[in-house]
C-alpha positions as a Markdown table, in Angstrom:
| # | Residue | x | y | z |
|---|---|---|---|---|
| 1 | Met | -7.8 | -20.6 | 3.9 |
| 2 | Ala | -9.1 | -24.4 | 4.5 |
| 3 | Arg | -8.4 | -24.1 | 8.2 |
| 4 | Arg | -10.2 | -20.8 | 8.4 |
| 5 | Gln | -13.1 | -21.9 | 6.1 |
| 6 | Glu | -13.1 | -25.2 | 8.7 |
| 7 | Ser | -13.2 | -23.2 | 11.9 |
| 8 | Leu | -16.4 | -21.3 | 10.7 |
| 9 | Ser | -18.1 | -24.2 | 10.2 |
| 10 | Gln | -17.2 | -25.8 | 13.3 |
| 11 | Asp | -17.8 | -23.1 | 15.8 |
| 12 | Ser | -21.2 | -22.4 | 17.4 |
| 13 | Ile | -22.0 | -18.6 | 16.7 |
| 14 | Glu | -24.8 | -16.7 | 18.7 |
| 15 | Gly | -27.5 | -15.3 | 16.4 |
| 16 | Pro | -28.0 | -11.6 | 16.1 |
| 17 | Ala | -30.3 | -9.6 | 18.8 |
| 18 | Glu | -34.0 | -9.9 | 18.5 |
| 19 | Gly | -35.0 | -7.0 | 16.5 |
| 20 | Ala | -31.8 | -6.5 | 14.7 |
| 21 | Thr | -31.8 | -5.5 | 11.1 |
| 22 | Phe | -29.7 | -7.3 | 8.3 |
| 23 | Pro | -26.5 | -5.3 | 7.8 |
| 24 | Gly | -26.1 | -6.3 | 4.1 |
| 25 | Met | -27.3 | -3.2 | 2.7 |
| 26 | Arg | -25.0 | -1.0 | 5.0 |
| 27 | Val | -22.0 | -3.1 | 3.9 |
| 28 | Val | -22.9 | -2.4 | 0.5 |
| 29 | Ala | -23.3 | 1.3 | 1.0 |
| 30 | Gly | -19.9 | 1.1 | 2.4 |
| 31 | Cys | -18.3 | -0.6 | -0.4 |
| 32 | Phe | -20.0 | 1.8 | -2.8 |
| 33 | Leu | -18.8 | 5.0 | -1.2 |
| 34 | Ser | -15.2 | 3.5 | -0.8 |
| 35 | Leu | -15.2 | 2.6 | -4.6 |
| 36 | Met | -16.6 | 6.0 | -5.6 |
| 37 | Thr | -13.6 | 7.5 | -4.2 |
| 38 | Thr | -11.1 | 5.2 | -5.1 |
| 39 | Ala | -12.1 | 4.9 | -8.7 |
| 40 | Gly | -12.9 | 8.6 | -9.4 |
| 41 | Leu | -9.3 | 9.7 | -8.4 |
| 42 | Ala | -7.4 | 6.3 | -9.7 |
| 43 | Phe | -9.4 | 4.2 | -12.2 |
| 44 | Tyr | -11.0 | 7.1 | -14.2 |
| 45 | Gly | -8.6 | 9.7 | -12.4 |
| 46 | Ile | -5.5 | 8.2 | -14.5 |
| 47 | Ala | -6.9 | 9.7 | -17.5 |
| 48 | Val | -6.9 | 13.2 | -16.0 |
| 49 | Tyr | -3.5 | 12.9 | -14.5 |
| 50 | Leu | -2.1 | 11.5 | -18.1 |
| 51 | Asn | -3.5 | 14.7 | -19.8 |
| 52 | Ala | -2.2 | 17.1 | -17.0 |
| 53 | Phe | 1.6 | 15.5 | -17.3 |
| 54 | Ser | 1.0 | 15.5 | -21.1 |
| 55 | Asn | 0.0 | 19.4 | -20.8 |
| 56 | Glu | 2.7 | 20.4 | -18.2 |
| 57 | Lys | 5.8 | 18.1 | -19.4 |
| 58 | Ser | 7.5 | 17.6 | -22.6 |
| 59 | Trp | 7.5 | 13.6 | -22.3 |
| 60 | Ser | 6.0 | 11.5 | -24.8 |
| 61 | Leu | 2.5 | 10.4 | -24.6 |
| 62 | Ser | 3.6 | 6.7 | -24.6 |
| 63 | Ser | 6.1 | 7.3 | -21.9 |
| 64 | Ile | 3.1 | 8.8 | -20.0 |
| 65 | Ser | 0.9 | 5.9 | -20.9 |
| 66 | Phe | 3.3 | 3.4 | -19.6 |
| 67 | Ala | 2.7 | 4.9 | -16.1 |
| 68 | Thr | -0.8 | 3.4 | -16.6 |
| 69 | Thr | 0.3 | 0.1 | -17.6 |
| 70 | Val | 2.8 | 0.1 | -14.6 |
| 71 | Phe | -0.4 | 1.2 | -12.3 |
| 72 | Phe | -2.5 | -2.0 | -13.6 |
| 73 | Val | 0.2 | -4.1 | -13.6 |
| 74 | Val | 1.4 | -3.7 | -10.1 |
| 75 | Gly | -2.3 | -3.6 | -9.2 |
| 76 | Gly | -3.2 | -7.1 | -10.5 |
| 77 | Val | 0.2 | -8.6 | -8.9 |
| 78 | Val | -1.0 | -7.1 | -5.6 |
| 79 | Gly | -4.5 | -8.1 | -6.0 |
| 80 | Leu | -3.0 | -11.7 | -5.2 |
| 81 | Phe | -1.5 | -10.8 | -2.0 |
| 82 | Val | -5.0 | -9.0 | -0.9 |
| 83 | Ala | -7.0 | -12.1 | -1.6 |
| 84 | Arg | -4.8 | -14.2 | 0.6 |
| 85 | Leu | -4.7 | -11.5 | 3.4 |
| 86 | Ile | -8.6 | -10.8 | 3.4 |
| 87 | Thr | -8.9 | -14.7 | 3.8 |
| 88 | Arg | -6.7 | -14.9 | 6.8 |
| 89 | Phe | -7.5 | -11.2 | 8.5 |
| 90 | Asp | -10.2 | -8.7 | 9.0 |
| 91 | Ala | -10.8 | -7.1 | 5.2 |
| 92 | Arg | -11.2 | -3.7 | 7.0 |
| 93 | Val | -7.5 | -3.7 | 7.9 |
| 94 | Val | -6.2 | -4.4 | 4.6 |
| 95 | Met | -8.8 | -2.0 | 2.9 |
| 96 | Thr | -7.3 | 0.8 | 5.6 |
| 97 | Gly | -3.7 | 0.1 | 4.7 |
| 98 | Gly | -4.8 | 0.5 | 1.1 |
| 99 | Ala | -6.7 | 3.6 | 1.4 |
| 100 | Ile | -3.5 | 5.1 | 3.5 |
| 101 | Leu | -1.1 | 3.8 | 0.5 |
| 102 | Gly | -3.1 | 5.6 | -2.0 |
| 103 | Ala | -3.0 | 8.9 | -0.1 |
| 104 | Val | 0.3 | 9.1 | 0.2 |
| 105 | Ala | 0.9 | 8.1 | -3.6 |
| 106 | Leu | -1.6 | 10.6 | -4.8 |
| 107 | Ala | 0.0 | 13.4 | -2.7 |
| 108 | Leu | 3.5 | 12.6 | -4.1 |
| 109 | Leu | 2.0 | 12.1 | -7.6 |
| 110 | Gly | 2.1 | 15.9 | -8.4 |
| 111 | Gln | 5.9 | 16.2 | -7.3 |
| 112 | Ala | 7.3 | 14.0 | -9.9 |
| 113 | Ser | 9.7 | 15.7 | -12.0 |
| 114 | Ser | 10.7 | 12.9 | -14.3 |
| 115 | Pro | 9.4 | 9.6 | -15.8 |
| 116 | Ala | 11.0 | 7.4 | -13.5 |
| 117 | Gln | 9.7 | 9.1 | -10.5 |
| 118 | Met | 6.6 | 9.0 | -11.9 |
| 119 | Tyr | 6.5 | 5.2 | -12.4 |
| 120 | Leu | 7.6 | 4.8 | -8.5 |
| 121 | Val | 4.5 | 6.8 | -7.3 |
| 122 | Tyr | 2.3 | 4.9 | -9.6 |
| 123 | Val | 3.7 | 1.4 | -8.0 |
| 124 | Leu | 2.6 | 2.8 | -4.6 |
| 125 | Phe | -0.5 | 4.3 | -6.0 |
| 126 | Ala | -1.5 | 0.6 | -7.2 |
| 127 | Cys | -0.7 | -1.0 | -4.0 |
| 128 | Gly | -3.1 | 1.7 | -2.6 |
| 129 | Phe | -5.8 | 0.8 | -5.1 |
| 130 | Gly | -5.5 | -2.7 | -4.9 |
| 131 | Gly | -5.7 | -2.7 | -1.5 |
| 132 | Ala | -9.0 | -0.9 | -1.3 |
| 133 | Gly | -10.6 | -1.6 | -4.6 |
| 134 | Leu | -12.5 | -4.4 | -6.4 |
| 135 | Val | -10.7 | -7.6 | -5.1 |
| 136 | Pro | -11.8 | -6.9 | -1.3 |
| 137 | Val | -14.9 | -5.3 | -2.1 |
| 138 | Thr | -16.5 | -7.7 | -4.3 |
| 139 | Thr | -15.3 | -10.5 | -2.3 |
| 140 | Ile | -17.0 | -9.0 | 0.8 |
| 141 | Val | -20.3 | -8.5 | -1.1 |
| 142 | Thr | -20.0 | -11.8 | -2.4 |
| 143 | Arg | -20.0 | -13.4 | 1.3 |
| 144 | Trp | -23.0 | -11.2 | 2.3 |
| 145 | Phe | -25.4 | -12.3 | -0.6 |
| 146 | Val | -26.4 | -15.3 | -2.8 |
| 147 | Gln | -29.8 | -15.1 | -4.1 |
| 148 | Arg | -29.5 | -11.0 | -4.4 |
| 149 | Arg | -25.9 | -10.8 | -5.4 |
| 150 | Ser | -26.1 | -9.4 | -8.8 |
| 151 | Val | -28.1 | -6.6 | -7.6 |
| 152 | Ala | -26.1 | -6.2 | -4.4 |
| 153 | Ile | -22.7 | -6.2 | -6.9 |
| 154 | Ser | -24.2 | -4.0 | -9.2 |
| 155 | Ile | -25.1 | -1.5 | -6.5 |
| 156 | Ala | -21.7 | -1.4 | -4.9 |
| 157 | Ser | -19.9 | -1.3 | -8.3 |
| 158 | Thr | -21.9 | 1.4 | -9.2 |
| 159 | Gly | -19.7 | 3.5 | -7.0 |
| 160 | Leu | -16.8 | 3.3 | -9.6 |
| 161 | Ser | -18.9 | 5.2 | -12.3 |
| 162 | Val | -20.3 | 7.4 | -9.7 |
| 163 | Gly | -16.7 | 8.4 | -8.8 |
| 164 | Gly | -16.1 | 8.9 | -12.5 |
| 165 | Met | -19.2 | 10.9 | -12.9 |
| 166 | Val | -18.7 | 13.3 | -9.8 |
| 167 | Ile | -15.1 | 12.9 | -8.6 |
| 168 | Thr | -13.2 | 12.9 | -11.6 |
| 169 | Pro | -14.4 | 16.1 | -13.5 |
| 170 | Ile | -13.5 | 18.0 | -10.1 |
| 171 | Ala | -9.7 | 16.5 | -10.3 |
| 172 | Lys | -10.0 | 17.5 | -14.1 |
| 173 | Trp | -10.9 | 21.1 | -13.0 |
| 174 | Met | -8.2 | 21.5 | -10.2 |
| 175 | Thr | -5.4 | 20.0 | -12.2 |
| 176 | Asp | -6.4 | 22.4 | -14.8 |
| 177 | His | -6.6 | 25.2 | -13.1 |
| 178 | Trp | -4.0 | 24.6 | -10.2 |
| 179 | Gly | -1.5 | 22.2 | -11.9 |
| 180 | Leu | -0.7 | 18.7 | -10.8 |
| 181 | Ser | 1.7 | 19.7 | -7.8 |
| 182 | Thr | -0.8 | 21.9 | -6.3 |
| 183 | Ala | -4.0 | 19.5 | -6.7 |
| 184 | Thr | -2.7 | 16.2 | -6.0 |
| 185 | Pro | -2.1 | 16.9 | -2.1 |
| 186 | Ile | -5.7 | 18.0 | -1.8 |
| 187 | Leu | -7.0 | 15.1 | -3.9 |
| 188 | Ala | -5.3 | 12.8 | -1.3 |
| 189 | Val | -6.8 | 14.3 | 1.4 |
| 190 | Val | -10.3 | 14.0 | -0.2 |
| 191 | Trp | -9.1 | 10.0 | -0.9 |
| 192 | Leu | -8.7 | 9.6 | 2.9 |
| 193 | Leu | -11.8 | 11.3 | 3.6 |
| 194 | Gly | -14.1 | 9.2 | 1.1 |
| 195 | Thr | -12.5 | 5.9 | 2.0 |
| 196 | Ile | -11.2 | 5.2 | 5.6 |
| 197 | Pro | -14.4 | 6.4 | 7.7 |
| 198 | Phe | -16.8 | 4.2 | 5.3 |
| 199 | Ile | -14.5 | 1.3 | 5.7 |
| 200 | Leu | -14.4 | 1.4 | 9.4 |
| 201 | Leu | -18.0 | 2.2 | 10.3 |
| 202 | Leu | -20.0 | 0.7 | 7.5 |
| 203 | Ile | -18.1 | -2.4 | 5.9 |
| 204 | Lys | -18.2 | -5.8 | 8.0 |
| 205 | Pro | -16.0 | -8.6 | 6.7 |
| 206 | Asp | -18.4 | -11.5 | 7.1 |
| 207 | Pro | -22.0 | -12.1 | 8.1 |
| 208 | Thr | -21.3 | -15.3 | 10.0 |
| 209 | Lys | -19.4 | -13.7 | 12.5 |
| 210 | Leu | -22.3 | -11.5 | 13.3 |
| 211 | Gly | -24.7 | -14.2 | 13.4 |
| 212 | Trp | -26.0 | -13.9 | 10.0 |
| 213 | Leu | -26.2 | -15.9 | 6.7 |
| 214 | Pro | -26.1 | -14.5 | 3.3 |
| 215 | Asp | -29.5 | -12.3 | 2.0 |
| 216 | Gly | -30.4 | -11.8 | 5.6 |
| 217 | Lys | -31.3 | -15.3 | 7.0 |
| 218 | Arg | -30.4 | -15.7 | 10.9 |
| 219 | Ile | -28.2 | -18.4 | 12.3 |
| 220 | Val | -30.1 | -20.2 | 14.8 |
| 221 | Gln | -28.6 | -19.4 | 18.1 |
| 222 | Gly | -26.0 | -22.1 | 19.1 |
| 223 | Ser | -26.0 | -23.7 | 15.6 |
| 224 | Lys | -23.3 | -24.3 | 13.2 |
| 225 | Pro | -23.0 | -21.9 | 10.2 |
| 226 | Pro | -22.7 | -23.9 | 6.9 |
| 227 | Ala | -19.1 | -24.0 | 4.9 |
| 228 | Pro | -18.8 | -22.0 | 2.1 |
| 229 | Thr | -19.8 | -24.0 | -1.0 |
| 230 | Gly | -18.2 | -23.9 | -4.5 |
| 231 | Ala | -15.3 | -25.4 | -6.5 |
| 232 | Lys | -11.7 | -25.6 | -5.1 |
| 233 | Tyr | -9.4 | -23.4 | -6.7 |
| 234 | Ala | -7.2 | -26.1 | -8.1 |
| 235 | Asp | -9.8 | -27.4 | -10.1 |
| 236 | Ala | -11.4 | -24.1 | -11.3 |
| 237 | Ile | -8.3 | -23.0 | -12.5 |
| 238 | Arg | -7.8 | -25.8 | -14.8 |
| 239 | Ser | -11.3 | -25.5 | -16.4 |
| 240 | Arg | -11.7 | -24.6 | -20.1 |
| 241 | Phe | -14.4 | -21.9 | -19.0 |
| 242 | Phe | -12.0 | -20.1 | -16.6 |
| 243 | Trp | -9.4 | -19.5 | -19.4 |
| 244 | Leu | -11.6 | -18.7 | -22.0 |
| 245 | Met | -13.4 | -16.3 | -20.0 |
| 246 | Thr | -10.3 | -14.6 | -18.6 |
| 247 | Ile | -8.8 | -14.5 | -22.1 |
| 248 | Ala | -11.9 | -12.9 | -23.3 |
| 249 | Tyr | -11.8 | -10.2 | -20.6 |
| 250 | Val | -8.1 | -9.2 | -21.4 |
| 251 | Met | -9.4 | -8.2 | -24.6 |
| 252 | Leu | -12.6 | -6.6 | -23.3 |
| 253 | Met | -10.6 | -4.5 | -20.8 |
| 254 | Ala | -8.0 | -3.7 | -23.0 |
| 255 | Ala | -10.3 | -2.0 | -25.5 |
| 256 | Gln | -12.2 | -0.6 | -22.6 |
| 257 | Val | -9.4 | 0.7 | -20.1 |
| 258 | Gly | -7.7 | 1.9 | -23.1 |
| 259 | Gly | -10.3 | 3.8 | -24.6 |
| 260 | Ile | -11.3 | 5.4 | -21.0 |
| 261 | Gln | -7.6 | 6.3 | -20.0 |
| 262 | Gln | -7.2 | 8.2 | -23.6 |
| 263 | Leu | -10.6 | 9.6 | -23.6 |
| 264 | Val | -9.8 | 13.2 | -22.1 |
| 265 | Lys | -7.1 | 13.8 | -24.3 |
| 266 | Leu | -9.1 | 12.6 | -27.6 |
| 267 | Ala | -12.5 | 14.8 | -26.2 |
| 268 | Glu | -9.9 | 17.6 | -26.1 |
| 269 | Glu | -8.9 | 17.1 | -29.4 |
| 270 | Arg | -12.5 | 16.5 | -30.9 |
| 271 | Thr | -14.7 | 18.7 | -28.8 |
| 272 | Gly | -12.4 | 21.4 | -27.1 |
| 273 | Ala | -11.0 | 21.6 | -23.2 |
| 274 | Thr | -14.6 | 22.6 | -21.8 |
| 275 | Ala | -16.6 | 19.9 | -23.2 |
| 276 | Ala | -13.7 | 17.5 | -22.6 |
| 277 | Ala | -14.4 | 17.8 | -18.8 |
| 278 | Phe | -17.6 | 16.2 | -19.3 |
| 279 | Ala | -16.4 | 13.4 | -21.3 |
| 280 | Thr | -15.8 | 11.0 | -18.3 |
| 281 | Phe | -19.1 | 12.2 | -16.8 |
| 282 | Val | -21.1 | 11.2 | -19.7 |
| 283 | Val | -19.5 | 7.6 | -19.8 |
| 284 | Ala | -19.4 | 7.0 | -16.0 |
| 285 | Gly | -23.4 | 8.3 | -15.7 |
| 286 | Met | -24.6 | 6.2 | -18.6 |
| 287 | Ser | -22.5 | 3.4 | -16.7 |
| 288 | Val | -24.3 | 4.2 | -13.5 |
| 289 | Val | -27.7 | 3.9 | -15.1 |
| 290 | Ala | -26.9 | 0.9 | -17.3 |
| 291 | Arg | -25.1 | -1.1 | -14.5 |
| 292 | Leu | -28.4 | -0.9 | -12.1 |
| 293 | Val | -30.4 | -2.0 | -15.0 |
| 294 | Gly | -27.9 | -4.7 | -16.0 |
| 295 | Gly | -27.9 | -6.0 | -12.5 |
| 296 | Arg | -31.5 | -7.2 | -13.0 |
| 297 | Ile | -31.1 | -8.3 | -16.8 |
| 298 | Val | -28.7 | -11.2 | -15.7 |
| 299 | His | -31.6 | -12.6 | -14.3 |
| 300 | Leu | -33.6 | -12.9 | -17.3 |
| 301 | Met | -31.0 | -13.9 | -19.6 |
| 302 | Pro | -27.6 | -15.8 | -19.4 |
| 303 | Met | -24.7 | -14.1 | -18.2 |
| 304 | Gly | -22.6 | -15.3 | -21.0 |
| 305 | Arg | -24.6 | -14.4 | -23.9 |
| 306 | Phe | -25.2 | -10.9 | -22.2 |
| 307 | Thr | -21.5 | -10.2 | -21.9 |
| 308 | Val | -21.1 | -11.3 | -25.5 |
| 309 | Ile | -23.8 | -8.5 | -26.6 |
| 310 | Leu | -21.9 | -5.8 | -24.4 |
| 311 | Gly | -18.6 | -6.7 | -25.9 |
| 312 | Ala | -19.8 | -6.5 | -29.5 |
| 313 | Phe | -21.7 | -2.9 | -28.8 |
| 314 | Gln | -18.6 | -1.8 | -26.9 |
| 315 | Gly | -16.2 | -2.6 | -29.9 |
| 316 | Leu | -18.8 | -0.8 | -32.4 |
| 317 | Ser | -19.0 | 2.2 | -30.3 |
| 318 | Leu | -15.4 | 2.5 | -30.3 |
| 319 | Val | -14.8 | 2.1 | -34.0 |
| 320 | Ala | -17.6 | 4.8 | -34.5 |
| 321 | Val | -15.9 | 7.2 | -32.2 |
| 322 | Ser | -12.5 | 6.4 | -34.2 |
| 323 | Phe | -14.2 | 8.4 | -37.2 |
| 324 | Thr | -16.3 | 10.7 | -35.4 |
| 325 | His | -15.6 | 14.7 | -35.3 |
| 326 | Asn | -18.8 | 15.8 | -34.8 |
| 327 | Ala | -19.4 | 16.6 | -31.1 |
| 328 | Val | -23.1 | 15.9 | -30.7 |
| 329 | Leu | -22.6 | 12.6 | -32.2 |
| 330 | Phe | -19.2 | 11.9 | -30.3 |
| 331 | Phe | -21.3 | 12.4 | -27.0 |
| 332 | Leu | -24.2 | 10.0 | -28.1 |
| 333 | Leu | -21.5 | 7.4 | -28.9 |
| 334 | Leu | -19.8 | 7.9 | -25.4 |
| 335 | Leu | -23.4 | 7.2 | -24.1 |
| 336 | Val | -23.2 | 3.9 | -26.1 |
| 337 | Phe | -19.6 | 3.1 | -24.6 |
| 338 | Gly | -20.7 | 4.0 | -21.4 |
| 339 | Ala | -23.9 | 1.8 | -21.2 |
| 340 | Thr | -21.1 | -1.3 | -21.8 |
| 341 | Val | -18.5 | 0.0 | -19.5 |
| 342 | Gly | -19.9 | -0.6 | -16.1 |
| 343 | Asn | -21.7 | -4.0 | -16.7 |
| 344 | Ile | -18.8 | -5.5 | -18.5 |
| 345 | Leu | -16.8 | -5.1 | -15.5 |
| 346 | Met | -19.5 | -6.1 | -12.9 |
| 347 | Leu | -19.9 | -9.2 | -15.0 |
| 348 | Gln | -16.5 | -10.7 | -14.4 |
| 349 | Ser | -17.1 | -11.0 | -10.7 |
| 350 | Leu | -20.5 | -12.4 | -11.1 |
| 351 | Ile | -19.6 | -14.8 | -13.7 |
| 352 | Ile | -16.9 | -16.2 | -11.5 |
| 353 | Ser | -19.0 | -16.2 | -8.4 |
| 354 | His | -22.0 | -17.7 | -10.2 |
| 355 | Arg | -20.0 | -20.5 | -12.1 |
| 356 | Phe | -17.3 | -21.2 | -9.3 |
| 357 | Gly | -19.2 | -20.2 | -6.0 |
| 358 | Val | -18.0 | -18.5 | -2.9 |
| 359 | Leu | -15.6 | -21.0 | -1.5 |
| 360 | Asp | -12.2 | -19.7 | -3.2 |
| 361 | Tyr | -13.7 | -16.6 | -4.9 |
| 362 | Ala | -11.2 | -14.2 | -3.8 |
| 363 | Arg | -8.3 | -16.2 | -4.9 |
| 364 | Leu | -9.9 | -17.0 | -8.5 |
| 365 | Phe | -11.1 | -13.4 | -9.0 |
| 366 | Ser | -7.5 | -12.0 | -8.3 |
| 367 | Arg | -5.9 | -14.7 | -10.6 |
| 368 | Ser | -8.4 | -14.0 | -13.4 |
| 369 | Gln | -7.5 | -10.2 | -12.4 |
| 370 | Leu | -3.9 | -10.5 | -12.6 |
| 371 | Ile | -4.1 | -12.1 | -16.5 |
| 372 | Val | -6.7 | -9.7 | -17.4 |
| 373 | Val | -4.1 | -6.8 | -16.3 |
| 374 | Leu | -2.5 | -7.8 | -19.8 |
| 375 | Gly | -5.5 | -6.0 | -21.0 |
| 376 | Thr | -5.9 | -3.3 | -18.7 |
| 377 | Ala | -2.4 | -2.2 | -18.7 |
| 378 | Gly | -1.6 | -3.1 | -22.2 |
| 379 | Gly | -5.0 | -1.2 | -23.7 |
| 380 | Pro | -3.7 | 2.5 | -22.8 |
| 381 | Leu | 0.1 | 1.6 | -23.7 |
| 382 | Leu | -1.2 | 0.3 | -27.1 |
| 383 | Leu | -3.4 | 3.5 | -28.0 |
| 384 | Gly | -0.7 | 5.9 | -26.5 |
| 385 | Trp | 2.0 | 4.1 | -28.9 |
| 386 | Leu | -0.6 | 4.2 | -31.9 |
| 387 | Tyr | -1.3 | 7.9 | -31.3 |
| 388 | Asp | 2.3 | 8.5 | -31.3 |
| 389 | Leu | 3.1 | 6.8 | -34.3 |
| 390 | Ser | 0.0 | 8.3 | -36.5 |
| 391 | Gly | -0.4 | 11.6 | -34.6 |
| 392 | Thr | -4.2 | 10.9 | -34.3 |
| 393 | Tyr | -6.5 | 8.7 | -32.3 |
| 394 | Gln | -8.5 | 7.5 | -35.4 |
| 395 | Ile | -6.3 | 4.1 | -35.6 |
| 396 | Ser | -5.9 | 3.9 | -31.9 |
| 397 | Tyr | -9.7 | 3.5 | -31.4 |
| 398 | Leu | -10.4 | 1.8 | -34.4 |
| 399 | Val | -7.8 | -1.0 | -33.3 |
| 400 | Ala | -9.6 | -0.9 | -29.9 |
| 401 | Gly | -12.9 | -1.5 | -31.2 |
| 402 | Cys | -11.7 | -4.6 | -33.3 |
| 403 | Ile | -9.9 | -6.0 | -30.2 |
| 404 | Ser | -13.2 | -6.0 | -28.2 |
| 405 | Ile | -15.4 | -7.5 | -30.9 |
| 406 | Ala | -12.7 | -10.2 | -30.9 |
| 407 | Gly | -13.1 | -10.5 | -27.0 |
| 408 | Ala | -16.8 | -11.0 | -27.5 |
| 409 | Gly | -16.1 | -13.9 | -29.8 |
| 410 | Val | -13.7 | -15.5 | -27.4 |
| 411 | Met | -16.5 | -15.1 | -24.5 |
| 412 | Leu | -19.0 | -16.9 | -26.9 |
| 413 | Met | -16.7 | -19.7 | -27.4 |
| 414 | Ala | -16.4 | -20.3 | -23.6 |
| 415 | Gly | -19.8 | -21.3 | -23.5 |
| 416 | Pro | -22.9 | -21.0 | -20.7 |
| 417 | Val | -21.8 | -19.9 | -17.3 |
| 418 | Asn | -23.8 | -22.3 | -15.5 |
| 419 | Asp | -23.0 | -25.5 | -18.0 |
| 420 | His | -20.4 | -27.8 | -16.5 |
| 421 | Asp | -20.9 | -30.5 | -19.4 |
| 422 | Asp | -18.5 | -28.7 | -21.9 |
| 423 | Asp | -15.8 | -28.8 | -19.5 |
| 424 | Pro | -14.7 | -32.2 | -18.6 |
| 425 | Ile | -12.9 | -31.5 | -15.3 |
| 426 | Met | -15.5 | -29.3 | -13.7 |
| 427 | Ala | -18.2 | -32.0 | -14.9 |
| 428 | Arg | -16.1 | -34.8 | -13.2 |
| 429 | Lys | -16.0 | -32.9 | -10.0 |
| 430 | Gln | -19.7 | -31.9 | -10.2 |
| 431 | Lys | -20.5 | -35.7 | -10.6 |
| 432 | Ser | -18.2 | -36.8 | -8.0 |
| 433 | Pro | -19.5 | -37.7 | -4.4 |
| 434 | Ala | -16.5 | -36.8 | -2.9 |
| 435 | Ser | -16.8 | -33.2 | -4.3 |
């Protein structure tokens, strides 16, 4: 990675043609559309497949939920390799490979006839989602924007929620009416059409190679682009802030992903099958609105404090859901939950890029994501296990809410995002002339 960054800083690059427009927002649009498809059919879609397997097979809910655990664990490990690949090669090649793998896995998913086969397919599915998902997308957007990074990432990552709002209900309808074996090959085609054209036509991996600096400034013809700035990976990974923030996200995402992945089945029990189809729509739709608002709020208040508030509200909404059987109140609480979902997910990448810079962002984000997998993978498994024990989701969602509130407390302990004074290693590096 160091050799790549050094070459970028030493080579003279011609500026863009006169009258050329900054392609940054086209890149964001490509990231948005790709995430919309992958999230709608994977991140949110897993809840649909979990419910379909539960209805069509005689397997226990905890064994089916374990497939979700497999998906997120493998995805976290794959993220480390993806981070290294996109620092050495064109990110579009990596994302295209991920898109193809994801489509193959989705086509095979409905053909699984045993839990073991389901787990193997989920391994492949996780490789595809990891290659075309958040790590490459947020890395690319981080390269293209600095001053407007929070707004750009909020727009790109809104694709996650739009996918859950638009694509996931279609997947739910198809699996309900046609069954998994018929629906998933069709969904695989949707996956391909919703990723590869946008990756190849809209996404550009690095602004400097096109003669641009972040945020739309032109590179003066014949000049050298500035080297990427920020903390070195070895220093950042040893910082107190990195570990407390990451532990907080383990807890926040355990509650969030566990709640989302069991949501369709919970909604069917509480409101009926017809209303359940709109559960992910409500959560994802509110997430869209709240994320776009949140992308602007982070300029008005500290990121860390904003994350703490969101984590607390996420926990309170899950606790309330655990006791609610009234359909109207249930969906009102899902609105509150949805308002926290998108922002919490978006803020992880923003916090890392704001605190540590762009220099080793991909490696830091992927490492944090790998650790956070303990939550994203463990949350659905924990809620499914508690459901099997008790026969009800009340205890499951009560525990999830308490975990989220505890995660908000850990995030509070991490301290301000832009303050290095409480972190001896990073403070020393900031004051060192050599750094």
